[in-house]
mmCIF file of the N, C-alpha and C atoms, coordinates in Angstrom:
data_MODEL
# 
_entry.id   MODEL 
# 
loop_
_atom_site.group_PDB 
_atom_site.id 
_atom_site.type_symbol 
_atom_site.label_atom_id 
_atom_site.label_alt_id 
_atom_site.label_comp_id 
_atom_site.label_asym_id 
_atom_site.label_entity_id 
_atom_site.label_seq_id 
_atom_site.pdbx_PDB_ins_code 
_atom_site.Cartn_x 
_atom_site.Cartn_y 
_atom_site.Cartn_z 
_atom_site.occupancy 
_atom_site.B_iso_or_equiv 
_atom_site.pdbx_formal_charge 
_atom_site.auth_seq_id 
_atom_site.auth_comp_id 
_atom_site.auth_asym_id 
_atom_site.auth_atom_id 
_atom_site.pdbx_PDB_model_num 
ATOM 1   N N  . MET A 1 1  ? 0.823  -1.195  0.000   1.00 0.00 ? 1  MET A N  1 
ATOM 2   C CA . MET A 1 1  ? 0.000  0.000   0.000   1.00 0.00 ? 1  MET A CA 1 
ATOM 3   C C  . MET A 1 1  ? 0.862  1.251   0.000   1.00 0.00 ? 1  MET A C  1 
ATOM 4   N N  . ASN A 1 2  ? 1.987  1.219   0.735   1.00 0.00 ? 2  ASN A N  1 
ATOM 5   C CA . ASN A 1 2  ? 2.886  2.369   0.770   1.00 0.00 ? 2  ASN A CA 1 
ATOM 6   C C  . ASN A 1 2  ? 3.521  2.614   -0.586  1.00 0.00 ? 2  ASN A C  1 
ATOM 7   N N  . LEU A 1 3  ? 3.821  1.543   -1.305  1.00 0.00 ? 3  LEU A N  1 
ATOM 8   C CA . LEU A 1 3  ? 4.399  1.682   -2.636  1.00 0.00 ? 3  LEU A CA 1 
ATOM 9   C C  . LEU A 1 3  ? 3.433  2.394   -3.570  1.00 0.00 ? 3  LEU A C  1 
ATOM 10  N N  . LEU A 1 4  ? 2.161  2.078   -3.458  1.00 0.00 ? 4  LEU A N  1 
ATOM 11  C CA . LEU A 1 4  ? 1.147  2.734   -4.278  1.00 0.00 ? 4  LEU A CA 1 
ATOM 12  C C  . LEU A 1 4  ? 1.101  4.227   -3.981  1.00 0.00 ? 4  LEU A C  1 
ATOM 13  N N  . LEU A 1 5  ? 1.183  4.602   -2.713  1.00 0.00 ? 5  LEU A N  1 
ATOM 14  C CA . LEU A 1 5  ? 1.169  6.018   -2.341  1.00 0.00 ? 5  LEU A CA 1 
ATOM 15  C C  . LEU A 1 5  ? 2.402  6.746   -2.865  1.00 0.00 ? 5  LEU A C  1 
ATOM 16  N N  . VAL A 1 6  ? 3.547  6.087   -2.854  1.00 0.00 ? 6  VAL A N  1 
ATOM 17  C CA . VAL A 1 6  ? 4.771  6.694   -3.382  1.00 0.00 ? 6  VAL A CA 1 
ATOM 18  C C  . VAL A 1 6  ? 4.650  6.910   -4.879  1.00 0.00 ? 6  VAL A C  1 
ATOM 19  N N  . ILE A 1 7  ? 4.120  5.927   -5.588  1.00 0.00 ? 7  ILE A N  1 
ATOM 20  C CA . ILE A 1 7  ? 3.947  6.045   -7.035  1.00 0.00 ? 7  ILE A CA 1 
ATOM 21  C C  . ILE A 1 7  ? 2.979  7.170   -7.360  1.00 0.00 ? 7  ILE A C  1 
ATOM 22  N N  . ILE A 1 8  ? 1.879  7.271   -6.616  1.00 0.00 ? 8  ILE A N  1 
ATOM 23  C CA . ILE A 1 8  ? 0.911  8.345   -6.846  1.00 0.00 ? 8  ILE A CA 1 
ATOM 24  C C  . ILE A 1 8  ? 1.543  9.708   -6.578  1.00 0.00 ? 8  ILE A C  1 
ATOM 25  N N  . ALA A 1 9  ? 2.356  9.812   -5.528  1.00 0.00 ? 9  ALA A N  1 
ATOM 26  C CA . ALA A 1 9  ? 3.023  11.068  -5.205  1.00 0.00 ? 9  ALA A CA 1 
ATOM 27  C C  . ALA A 1 9  ? 3.996  11.474  -6.309  1.00 0.00 ? 9  ALA A C  1 
ATOM 28  N N  . ILE A 1 10 ? 4.744  10.518  -6.836  1.00 0.00 ? 10 ILE A N  1 
ATOM 29  C CA . ILE A 1 10 ? 5.694  10.816  -7.908  1.00 0.00 ? 10 ILE A CA 1 
ATOM 30  C C  . ILE A 1 10 ? 4.954  11.277  -9.158  1.00 0.00 ? 10 ILE A C  1 
ATOM 31  N N  . ILE A 1 11 ? 3.865  10.599  -9.491  1.00 0.00 ? 11 ILE A N  1 
ATOM 32  C CA . ILE A 1 11 ? 3.079  10.997  -10.655 1.00 0.00 ? 11 ILE A CA 1 
ATOM 33  C C  . ILE A 1 11 ? 2.511  12.400  -10.459 1.00 0.00 ? 11 ILE A C  1 
ATOM 34  N N  . ALA A 1 12 ? 2.050  12.710  -9.251  1.00 0.00 ? 12 ALA A N  1 
ATOM 35  C CA . ALA A 1 12 ? 1.501  14.035  -8.976  1.00 0.00 ? 12 ALA A CA 1 
ATOM 36  C C  . ALA A 1 12 ? 2.567  15.114  -9.147  1.00 0.00 ? 12 ALA A C  1 
ATOM 37  N N  . VAL A 1 13 ? 3.774  14.856  -8.665  1.00 0.00 ? 13 VAL A N  1 
ATOM 38  C CA . VAL A 1 13 ? 4.861  15.830  -8.801  1.00 0.00 ? 13 VAL A CA 1 
ATOM 39  C C  . VAL A 1 13 ? 5.219  16.028  -10.265 1.00 0.00 ? 13 VAL A C  1 
ATOM 40  N N  . VAL A 1 14 ? 5.300  14.939  -11.011 1.00 0.00 ? 14 VAL A N  1 
ATOM 41  C CA . VAL A 1 14 ? 5.616  15.038  -12.435 1.00 0.00 ? 14 VAL A CA 1 
ATOM 42  C C  . VAL A 1 14 ? 4.545  15.838  -13.158 1.00 0.00 ? 14 VAL A C  1 
ATOM 43  N N  . LEU A 1 15 ? 3.284  15.593  -12.845 1.00 0.00 ? 15 LEU A N  1 
ATOM 44  C CA . LEU A 1 15 ? 2.206  16.338  -13.493 1.00 0.00 ? 15 LEU A CA 1 
ATOM 45  C C  . LEU A 1 15 ? 2.248  17.813  -13.117 1.00 0.00 ? 15 LEU A C  1 
ATOM 46  N N  . LEU A 1 16 ? 2.607  18.129  -11.882 1.00 0.00 ? 16 LEU A N  1 
ATOM 47  C CA . LEU A 1 16 ? 2.720  19.529  -11.487 1.00 0.00 ? 16 LEU A CA 1 
ATOM 48  C C  . LEU A 1 16 ? 3.860  20.231  -12.213 1.00 0.00 ? 16 LEU A C  1 
ATOM 49  N N  . VAL A 1 17 ? 4.979  19.534  -12.357 1.00 0.00 ? 17 VAL A N  1 
ATOM 50  C CA . VAL A 1 17 ? 6.135  20.129  -13.030 1.00 0.00 ? 17 VAL A CA 1 
ATOM 51  C C  . VAL A 1 17 ? 5.846  20.340  -14.507 1.00 0.00 ? 17 VAL A C  1 
ATOM 52  N N  . THR A 1 18 ? 5.205  19.376  -15.132 1.00 0.00 ? 18 THR A N  1 
ATOM 53  C CA . THR A 1 18 ? 4.969  19.456  -16.569 1.00 0.00 ? 18 THR A CA 1 
ATOM 54  C C  . THR A 1 18 ? 3.676  20.179  -16.924 1.00 0.00 ? 18 THR A C  1 
ATOM 55  N N  . GLY A 1 19 ? 2.935  20.644  -15.933 1.00 0.00 ? 19 GLY A N  1 
ATOM 56  C CA . GLY A 1 19 ? 1.663  21.309  -16.197 1.00 0.00 ? 19 GLY A CA 1 
ATOM 57  C C  . GLY A 1 19 ? 1.804  22.554  -17.052 1.00 0.00 ? 19 GLY A C  1 
ATOM 58  N N  . GLY A 1 20 ? 2.917  23.251  -16.947 1.00 0.00 ? 20 GLY A N  1 
ATOM 59  C CA . GLY A 1 20 ? 3.137  24.462  -17.732 1.00 0.00 ? 20 GLY A CA 1 
ATOM 60  C C  . GLY A 1 20 ? 3.462  24.204  -19.185 1.00 0.00 ? 20 GLY A C  1 
ATOM 61  N N  . PHE A 1 21 ? 3.786  23.001  -19.509 1.00 0.00 ? 21 PHE A N  1 
ATOM 62  C CA . PHE A 1 21 ? 4.207  22.666  -20.866 1.00 0.00 ? 21 PHE A CA 1 
ATOM 63  C C  . PHE A 1 21 ? 3.145  21.847  -21.598 1.00 0.00 ? 21 PHE A C  1 
ATOM 64  N N  . VAL A 1 22 ? 1.893  22.098  -21.319 1.00 0.00 ? 22 VAL A N  1 
ATOM 65  C CA . VAL A 1 22 ? 0.807  21.270  -21.840 1.00 0.00 ? 22 VAL A CA 1 
ATOM 66  C C  . VAL A 1 22 ? 0.756  21.317  -23.365 1.00 0.00 ? 22 VAL A C  1 
ATOM 67  N N  . GLN A 1 23 ? 0.952  22.491  -23.936 1.00 0.00 ? 23 GLN A N  1 
ATOM 68  C CA . GLN A 1 23 ? 0.856  22.611  -25.390 1.00 0.00 ? 23 GLN A CA 1 
ATOM 69  C C  . GLN A 1 23 ? 1.902  21.751  -26.089 1.00 0.00 ? 23 GLN A C  1 
ATOM 70  N N  . SER A 1 24 ? 3.139  21.809  -25.615 1.00 0.00 ? 24 SER A N  1 
ATOM 71  C CA . SER A 1 24 ? 4.189  21.017  -26.255 1.00 0.00 ? 24 SER A CA 1 
ATOM 72  C C  . SER A 1 24 ? 4.051  19.534  -25.917 1.00 0.00 ? 24 SER A C  1 
ATOM 73  N N  . LEU A 1 25 ? 3.563  19.232  -24.724 1.00 0.00 ? 25 LEU A N  1 
ATOM 74  C CA . LEU A 1 25 ? 3.422  17.833  -24.332 1.00 0.00 ? 25 LEU A CA 1 
ATOM 75  C C  . LEU A 1 25 ? 2.221  17.168  -24.989 1.00 0.00 ? 25 LEU A C  1 
ATOM 76  N N  . ASN A 1 26 ? 1.274  17.972  -25.450 1.00 0.00 ? 26 ASN A N  1 
ATOM 77  C CA . ASN A 1 26 ? 0.103  17.403  -26.117 1.00 0.00 ? 26 ASN A CA 1 
ATOM 78  C C  . ASN A 1 26 ? 0.528  16.611  -27.352 1.00 0.00 ? 26 ASN A C  1 
ATOM 79  N N  . PHE A 1 27 ? 1.465  17.162  -28.115 1.00 0.00 ? 27 PHE A N  1 
ATOM 80  C CA . PHE A 1 27 ? 1.975  16.460  -29.290 1.00 0.00 ? 27 PHE A CA 1 
ATOM 81  C C  . PHE A 1 27 ? 2.683  15.164  -28.875 1.00 0.00 ? 27 PHE A C  1 
ATOM 82  N N  . LEU A 1 28 ? 3.510  15.253  -27.841 1.00 0.00 ? 28 LEU A N  1 
ATOM 83  C CA . LEU A 1 28 ? 4.243  14.062  -27.386 1.00 0.00 ? 28 LEU A CA 1 
ATOM 84  C C  . LEU A 1 28 ? 3.293  13.008  -26.836 1.00 0.00 ? 28 LEU A C  1 
ATOM 85  N N  . LEU A 1 29 ? 2.195  13.445  -26.236 1.00 0.00 ? 29 LEU A N  1 
ATOM 86  C CA . LEU A 1 29 ? 1.190  12.505  -25.743 1.00 0.00 ? 29 LEU A CA 1 
ATOM 87  C C  . LEU A 1 29 ? 0.607  11.702  -26.894 1.00 0.00 ? 29 LEU A C  1 
ATOM 88  N N  . TRP A 1 30 ? 0.263  12.375  -27.978 1.00 0.00 ? 30 TRP A N  1 
ATOM 89  C CA . TRP A 1 30 ? -0.294 11.672  -29.143 1.00 0.00 ? 30 TRP A CA 1 
ATOM 90  C C  . TRP A 1 30 ? 0.735  10.742  -29.770 1.00 0.00 ? 30 TRP A C  1 
ATOM 91  N N  . VAL A 1 31 ? 1.987  11.159  -29.815 1.00 0.00 ? 31 VAL A N  1 
ATOM 92  C CA . VAL A 1 31 ? 3.045  10.292  -30.339 1.00 0.00 ? 31 VAL A CA 1 
ATOM 93  C C  . VAL A 1 31 ? 3.171  9.049   -29.461 1.00 0.00 ? 31 VAL A C  1 
ATOM 94  N N  . GLY A 1 32 ? 3.113  9.229   -28.148 1.00 0.00 ? 32 GLY A N  1 
ATOM 95  C CA . GLY A 1 32 ? 3.187  8.088   -27.233 1.00 0.00 ? 32 GLY A CA 1 
ATOM 96  C C  . GLY A 1 32 ? 2.021  7.135   -27.406 1.00 0.00 ? 32 GLY A C  1 
ATOM 97  N N  . ILE A 1 33 ? 0.820  7.681   -27.604 1.00 0.00 ? 33 ILE A N  1 
ATOM 98  C CA . ILE A 1 33 ? -0.355 6.832   -27.813 1.00 0.00 ? 33 ILE A CA 1 
ATOM 99  C C  . ILE A 1 33 ? -0.208 6.016   -29.086 1.00 0.00 ? 33 ILE A C  1 
ATOM 100 N N  . VAL A 1 34 ? 0.248  6.656   -30.152 1.00 0.00 ? 34 VAL A N  1 
ATOM 101 C CA . VAL A 1 34 ? 0.432  5.942   -31.423 1.00 0.00 ? 34 VAL A CA 1 
ATOM 102 C C  . VAL A 1 34 ? 1.475  4.843   -31.281 1.00 0.00 ? 34 VAL A C  1 
ATOM 103 N N  . LEU A 1 35 ? 2.586  5.143   -30.609 1.00 0.00 ? 35 LEU A N  1 
ATOM 104 C CA . LEU A 1 35 ? 3.625  4.129   -30.417 1.00 0.00 ? 35 LEU A CA 1 
ATOM 105 C C  . LEU A 1 35 ? 3.119  2.977   -29.547 1.00 0.00 ? 35 LEU A C  1 
ATOM 106 N N  . ALA A 1 36 ? 2.296  3.279   -28.550 1.00 0.00 ? 36 ALA A N  1 
ATOM 107 C CA . ALA A 1 36 ? 1.736  2.221   -27.709 1.00 0.00 ? 36 ALA A CA 1 
ATOM 108 C C  . ALA A 1 36 ? 0.806  1.320   -28.509 1.00 0.00 ? 36 ALA A C  1 
ATOM 109 N N  . ILE A 1 37 ? 0.006  1.911   -29.384 1.00 0.00 ? 37 ILE A N  1 
ATOM 110 C CA . ILE A 1 37 ? -0.896 1.115   -30.224 1.00 0.00 ? 37 ILE A CA 1 
ATOM 111 C C  . ILE A 1 37 ? -0.096 0.218   -31.158 1.00 0.00 ? 37 ILE A C  1 
ATOM 112 N N  . ILE A 1 38 ? 0.963  0.757   -31.738 1.00 0.00 ? 38 ILE A N  1 
ATOM 113 C CA . ILE A 1 38 ? 1.807  -0.053  -32.621 1.00 0.00 ? 38 ILE A CA 1 
ATOM 114 C C  . ILE A 1 38 ? 2.439  -1.204  -31.839 1.00 0.00 ? 38 ILE A C  1 
ATOM 115 N N  . ALA A 1 39 ? 2.908  -0.930  -30.610 1.00 0.00 ? 39 ALA A N  1 
ATOM 116 C CA . ALA A 1 39 ? 3.518  -1.979  -29.793 1.00 0.00 ? 39 ALA A CA 1 
ATOM 117 C C  . ALA A 1 39 ? 2.503  -3.065  -29.445 1.00 0.00 ? 39 ALA A C  1 
ATOM 118 N N  . ILE A 1 40 ? 1.262  -2.671  -29.151 1.00 0.00 ? 40 ILE A N  1 
ATOM 119 C CA . ILE A 1 40 ? 0.217  -3.653  -28.840 1.00 0.00 ? 40 ILE A CA 1 
ATOM 120 C C  . ILE A 1 40 ? -0.089 -4.516  -30.055 1.00 0.00 ? 40 ILE A C  1 
ATOM 121 N N  . ILE A 1 41 ? -0.153 -3.898  -31.239 1.00 0.00 ? 41 ILE A N  1 
ATOM 122 C CA . ILE A 1 41 ? -0.424 -4.658  -32.454 1.00 0.00 ? 41 ILE A CA 1 
ATOM 123 C C  . ILE A 1 41 ? 0.689  -5.673  -32.718 1.00 0.00 ? 41 ILE A C  1 
ATOM 124 N N  . VAL A 1 42 ? 1.942  -5.247  -32.553 1.00 0.00 ? 42 VAL A N  1 
ATOM 125 C CA . VAL A 1 42 ? 3.068  -6.163  -32.777 1.00 0.00 ? 42 VAL A CA 1 
ATOM 126 C C  . VAL A 1 42 ? 3.043  -7.294  -31.752 1.00 0.00 ? 42 VAL A C  1 
ATOM 127 N N  . PHE A 1 43 ? 2.749  -6.964  -30.485 1.00 0.00 ? 43 PHE A N  1 
ATOM 128 C CA . PHE A 1 43 ? 2.670  -7.993  -29.445 1.00 0.00 ? 43 PHE A CA 1 
ATOM 129 C C  . PHE A 1 43 ? 1.565  -8.996  -29.759 1.00 0.00 ? 43 PHE A C  1 
ATOM 130 N N  . LEU A 1 44 ? 0.394  -8.509  -30.153 1.00 0.00 ? 44 LEU A N  1 
ATOM 131 C CA . LEU A 1 44 ? -0.707 -9.419  -30.485 1.00 0.00 ? 44 LEU A CA 1 
ATOM 132 C C  . LEU A 1 44 ? -0.376 -10.284 -31.695 1.00 0.00 ? 44 LEU A C  1 
ATOM 133 N N  . ALA A 1 45 ? 0.322  -9.711  -32.671 1.00 0.00 ? 45 ALA A N  1 
ATOM 134 C CA . ALA A 1 45 ? 0.723  -10.492 -33.837 1.00 0.00 ? 45 ALA A CA 1 
ATOM 135 C C  . ALA A 1 45 ? 1.674  -11.617 -33.426 1.00 0.00 ? 45 ALA A C  1 
ATOM 136 N N  . ARG A 1 46 ? 2.581  -11.323 -32.490 1.00 0.00 ? 46 ARG A N  1 
ATOM 137 C CA . ARG A 1 46 ? 3.510  -12.356 -32.020 1.00 0.00 ? 46 ARG A CA 1 
ATOM 138 C C  . ARG A 1 46 ? 2.779  -13.444 -31.245 1.00 0.00 ? 46 ARG A C  1 
ATOM 139 N N  . VAL A 1 47 ? 1.803  -13.057 -30.438 1.00 0.00 ? 47 VAL A N  1 
ATOM 140 C CA . VAL A 1 47 ? 1.079  -14.031 -29.627 1.00 0.00 ? 47 VAL A CA 1 
ATOM 141 C C  . VAL A 1 47 ? 0.175  -14.899 -30.500 1.00 0.00 ? 47 VAL A C  1 
ATOM 142 N N  . ILE A 1 48 ? -0.520 -14.279 -31.433 1.00 0.00 ? 48 ILE A N  1 
ATOM 143 C CA . ILE A 1 48 ? -1.479 -15.012 -32.268 1.00 0.00 ? 48 ILE A CA 1 
ATOM 144 C C  . ILE A 1 48 ? -0.765 -15.975 -33.214 1.00 0.00 ? 48 ILE A C  1 
ATOM 145 N N  . THR A 1 49 ? 0.295  -15.495 -33.875 1.00 0.00 ? 49 THR A N  1 
ATOM 146 C CA . THR A 1 49 ? 0.970  -16.339 -34.853 1.00 0.00 ? 49 THR A CA 1 
ATOM 147 C C  . THR A 1 49 ? 1.924  -17.334 -34.192 1.00 0.00 ? 49 THR A C  1 
ATOM 148 N N  . GLY A 1 50 ? 2.375  -17.017 -32.966 1.00 0.00 ? 50 GLY A N  1 
ATOM 149 C CA . GLY A 1 50 ? 3.289  -17.918 -32.291 1.00 0.00 ? 50 GLY A CA 1 
ATOM 150 C C  . GLY A 1 50 ? 4.727  -17.778 -32.758 1.00 0.00 ? 50 GLY A C  1 
ATOM 151 N N  . ARG A 1 51 ? 4.975  -16.861 -33.675 1.00 0.00 ? 51 ARG A N  1 
ATOM 152 C CA . ARG A 1 51 ? 6.333  -16.653 -34.155 1.00 0.00 ? 51 ARG A CA 1 
ATOM 153 C C  . ARG A 1 51 ? 7.063  -15.677 -33.246 1.00 0.00 ? 51 ARG A C  1 
ATOM 154 N N  . ARG A 1 52 ? 8.356  -15.879 -33.092 1.00 0.00 ? 52 ARG A N  1 
ATOM 155 C CA . ARG A 1 52 ? 9.175  -14.987 -32.269 1.00 0.00 ? 52 ARG A CA 1 
ATOM 156 C C  . ARG A 1 52 ? 10.080 -14.108 -33.142 1.00 0.00 ? 52 ARG A C  1 
ATOM 157 N N  . SER A 1 53 ? 9.931  -14.170 -34.456 1.00 0.00 ? 53 SER A N  1 
ATOM 158 C CA . SER A 1 53 ? 10.850 -13.463 -35.343 1.00 0.00 ? 53 SER A CA 1 
ATOM 159 C C  . SER A 1 53 ? 10.337 -12.076 -35.725 1.00 0.00 ? 53 SER A C  1 
ATOM 160 N N  . LEU A 1 54 ? 9.184  -11.661 -35.227 1.00 0.00 ? 54 LEU A N  1 
ATOM 161 C CA . LEU A 1 54 ? 8.676  -10.339 -35.597 1.00 0.00 ? 54 LEU A CA 1 
ATOM 162 C C  . LEU A 1 54 ? 9.433  -9.241  -34.895 1.00 0.00 ? 54 LEU A C  1 
# 
């Protein structure tokens, strides 16, 4: 439970620090979402096909 509180505190501090840079971070947020979707698609392709060479 203490670990969860520490993680929440760190996330809160990071959000407070980066709050002023919302306009520039908005673009990076979308880039991160796109990269996460691509990673999920590649992971699912590896799991479904059973191949490890992707």
